[in-house]
N, C-alpha and C positions, 0 to 999 in steps of 0.2 A: 579608377576606383579613386576615391575622393581621401584625403588625408586623415582622416579620423575613422574613415569603414571598417569595421572589424568584420573579419569571414574566420570559418571552418570548415573541415571534411573530415568524413570519418567513411567507417563500414560497417556493417553487421549482418549475422545469421539472423533471421526472421526467425520467430518463433508462429505466429501463427495469431498471436495475438498484440494489442496495440503497443507500439514503441517508443519511447521516452530518450529525447537525444537533451542531456543536458548541457548547457553554453555557458560562457561566462557573459552572455547578449541575449536578448528578448530580438531574435532575428525578425527582418522583416521580407525576407525574400529565402525560399528554401527551394532546391530542386534535387532529385533525386532520381537513381538508375537501378533497375531492377537487372542486375547483371545475370542472375539466371535464366529471365524470362527473354534478355536476348540472346543468350546462348542457344537457349533449345526453346522458338516462341510455339505457341499453343492459341487453339482460339482464347478472345477474351481474354488476353493477357497485358496486362502493361508492362513496355518496357523503360517508360520515364517519364515524370510528374515533375508540375512544379507549383508553386504558391506565391502568390505575392500579398502584402497585408492591403494595396491600395488599386486592383485592376481596374482599368479603364474605364468602366463603366458604374464605377466606383464601387464595387461590392468585394467583400474579402470572404465570402463565407462559401467557396467553392474552389475546386482543386482542379488541374487543367493536369488531363494525362495523355501521351499518346500509347495508343490500342492498336495490337494484334488482331485484327476482328473477323480472322479466319487464315488458314494455313497453306490453303492452296486455291489459288496464287494467295501468296503474303499481302494483304493490303495496313498498312499501316492507317489508321486514323486519329481523331481527336475527340475526346469525352471530358465528362464533366462531373468529382466526384463531391455530393455537399459536403461540407463541414459543420454539420450543424449539430454532430454528437460528436465525442471525443473519440468515438469509434469508427469515422470516418474521414476519409481526406488528411491535409496536413492542419495543425493546428501550432501557433503559438502559444506558449504560456510565461506566468509570473507567478510562481508561487512563495507569497511575503508572508503567509499568516496560515499558523497550524492547522487550524480548524478553517478550511477552505472545502466544502463538500459536491459531492455532483447532486445530480436531482434524485428527489426521494421518489422509493419505491414502496408501492403496498397496492393497496385494494382502489383502483381507478386513478391511479398518481404513475409514470415512469414506462419503462417497458415493463415493470414486474407488474402484474396486476395485484395477484396475489399470493402468499407464503409461509408457510407453514415450519414450525422450528420443532421437534421430536425427543420427546423423555428418551436421552441415549447420553453415553461418556466416550466420544467426544457426540455435542449434540448434531441435528443433522438438521439443515436447511435446504428445503425443497422450494423452487421457485415454476411458478406457472409464466414460462417465456424462455429465453435466455438470459440468464443472468452475467454475462463475458465477465465475470471477476476469474482471476488470476489468482495461482497461489501465491499469497504475501500479501494481496490487496488488504484495505484495512475499512471497515465499516464499523458502524454504530447505530445501533436498534433504538426506536423510540416507541413508546406509547403501547404499550403490551399486552394492557389490561385488557385479556378479552370478555370477562364479564365483570363486575362488581369485587368479585372474591377470585375471581382465575384469572391463570396468564402466565407470562415470562415478565412483569415487571421487575422481577429483580435484578435482571440483566440489561435494563434498559439503561444505555448510557455509558457502558463499555466499550471501549476500542477493540474489536477484536480480530485479529489476520485469520484471514480465513484460508484454508485447504478444500481447494477445488478438485471436485470428485467427480464432477460430469456436468455439460452445460446448462442445469437444471437442479444440480445439488451441490453444494460444500457445506463441509464442516467447520465449528468454530469450537475452541479448546475449553470446554466448559461441563461441567456435568448436571445436566438438566435432569436426569435419569435418579431424582431423589422427590422426598413426600411433600417437599412443600413446592414444587415445581408441575404445572398444567401444561399438558401437549397444548401447542401454541397453533392456530391458526385462521390466517387474514380475512378467508372468505366466509368461516364460519361464527367470528366474532361478535359481540355486541358495536352495535355502529361503525361495523367496517373499519376496525382501527388496525395498528399496527403496519409499521415502518421502516425502513433501513435507510442510510443514505453512506456512499463511500467515500472517506478523507481523501482528497485527492492527494495532498502530499504530507506525507504522515512522519515523513523523516527525516524535517528542517535544519534539525538539533540533532545529534550522535552523542551518546547515548540518550535516548529519552524515556520516559518513567514506564515503568510497566504495570501490569493491571493482574495480582495474583491469580491465578484459579484452584491452585490447589499446593499444598506443601505436604512434605514428608518428612518427616520429625525422627533424627537418628544423631548419632555422634555429629555428622555433618546433617547439614538442611538441603533438600531436595525442592526446587520451585519449578512452579510450573507456571506460565505468564499467559492471558486472553491473548497479548498480541506480542508481536517480537521485539524480546529481550533489549540485543542488541550488544549485550557483558560478552566481553572477552577475560580468559584467565587473569587473576590478576588485580579487576574492575574493584574499587572498592564502593561496598550498598549499604543503604540505608531502608529500614520497613519502617512503614507507615499504615499499622493495622489496628483499623476500629474495634473495639472491644465484642461487639456483636461476634466479629470474625473470628475468634478465639484467640489465635496467639500471640497475643498485644506484649508477649516476651520478649518478642524481637525487636520492638520499638524501641532506637537508641538506646544500647542498653549501655548500665553504669560503667563507667571507668575505675577503678580500683588503685589503677595505680596513678593515673591523674586525674583527682578531682574535679568533676565540672567537664570534663573532657567525655563526649560518646563513643561507645567502641562500637565501629561498624565491620561490619564481615567482609570479606574478602572472596570473591568465585575462586573457585580451586577448580572446576573442570565445566566444561559447556557440551551438552547431549545434542544440543541439537537451537532450530532458535527459537523457541519457544520452550527450554527447559538447561537448569545450570545447577550449582552446589557450591554452596559458600559453606566456609570453614566454622559456622558456628554451631555449635551441642545444643540441639532441641530437645535430647531426650524426655526431658520431666518438665516438657512445656504444655502449655494447654493445645488441645484440637485443634484443627484449622475447620472451620465450619461455612463452608460455602452452600448451605440449605437455609439460606435465609428466606424467611417468613413473604408471603404476596401483600400483607399489611403493613409490614414493617420494613420493605426495600429501603435499602440504606442510602437510595438517589445519588449524589456524589461521593459519597462517605465510603467508598472500595477501598479493598488492599494494594499496597501499591511497594513496589521496592524501586528505591529514587537511588540513582547512580549518585557516587559522593565526589568525584574528581580521581584522583592516582594516575593510575596506567591505562584511563578508559579510551586512549586513542591505540593503544598497544601496539605498534606497529605493523597491522594484518590488515591487508586490502581486503576488505570484505565485498563481494562480486555478486553478479548473477547467478555467477557457475560455483556460490559458496556453498559448503552445507550448513553453515552456522544461517544463511538467510537466501531462499530461493526465488528472491521477486528481484525487478530491478531494483537496483539501487542507487544512491549517488556514489560517487568519491569519499570513501573515508582514510582521516587525515592519516600520515604515519608518524613514528614516532616523534623524528625532526622537524619534518617539513609535511607538508600537505597539498593534494592536489585541489581542492575545493575551490571553489569562485572567489573565495575570499582571503585566499594567500595563506603563508604559515599557519602552524596551529602548534603551542605551545603543549607539550608531554603534561595532561593531566587537566590539559581543556576543555572544553566541550568546543563539538565540531561546527561554526555555523555554516550550514548547508542550505541556507534559502532558495533555492530552485529556481529555472527560469532555461526555458528554451523550444524545442518544440514537439510534437508527438505526430506519429504517422499512422493512423488507422488502421486496423486490419479488416476492416467491416467490410462488405457490397452493396453498393449503391449507384450507379454511373445512372446519369439521365438516359443515354441511350443505347446502353447495354449492361453487361455484365464485366464488373471489373475490381478482383481483387489486387489492393493495392501492397501487401507483403501478407505474402502466402508462408504458410510453413515453409523451412529450409533453403528460403529464395538470400541470396548474397545482396544485400542493397550498398549501393553507396549513396554517399549524402554528402550539399555543398548547402550552409546556410550563410548567410551576409546578413550584416547591418549597417547601411547604407546613411552615411552625414547629408548626405546631398542628393534628390531627385528632383530630376527635369518636368516639373509642371505638364 
């Protein structure tokens, strides 16, 4: 091992979906052991796998696996899993931009040939083909004009945190069962429009800006968001609501005690990862209106709630098993320190969580057989390396 090489190791229990391993470096070599398959092998199971950024043939688009090809007698064989998709093989990644997207999905695009969006609350999205999305993934719809006057263009451009309900269905936290929305279907739309993309790294900074899907006005104000809000009790927030959406009285309320200084709201409780309550009495405010017209959709002018600082790190570790956030997520800063890759975080500051590391795909695509890399409930051990010297 050379002086400036870096290495890391860990383990996790697979969920059956793609695993994201965040590291303080981008590895050039990864190896893993499927301990569950080693203990109790069955036909066509992976016991060990490894990936190198530069294989001897100059290729880096495949993962080598040791594969149990039969159980009586047990035969150990080698196979290859393609790395051409994030759902397959082992891949390194670096997420330095918030708006990095996966491939477009829609008519004649990607794995999802067509999809529909129902008039419902919450809206249900049904895809032709397995969408491979998990609860907590973030997508953005584009070009939802079904005809010149119908469709759901009102929600194009909003980042939605999805809730998986099946391999071809998921919901988004938005009420499309309103008069100005038309049930959308890619397959029957004019010019075959309608696409969506997955936001690959939606959590590069904590907390992020949340898009408002509904407001309940009362002595305290309940906020529902289209994407994960990431707020915690005590978080200071500000509202940015265009006039067309109604409740613009929430926007930076004037401070009568300190003139010129806006009053922000404070989060008093968190119901779930898309619902929270602030201490603003909105009883007499104008009702929130998400029933925007198709012709006058607001484009980028969507209602938002913005973190203002204060205790936004909160001292609470939010993990994949947290009730606040159901998806794999990067380290969250504590009150006095942070386990993020960028060192300590100051209380009240945003956490820069620029993400890098490697992914382990859950797909099944061996060259010479069938090999699922990380099936659900499998116990996986991994090692990752970044070499500062390699003998060519």
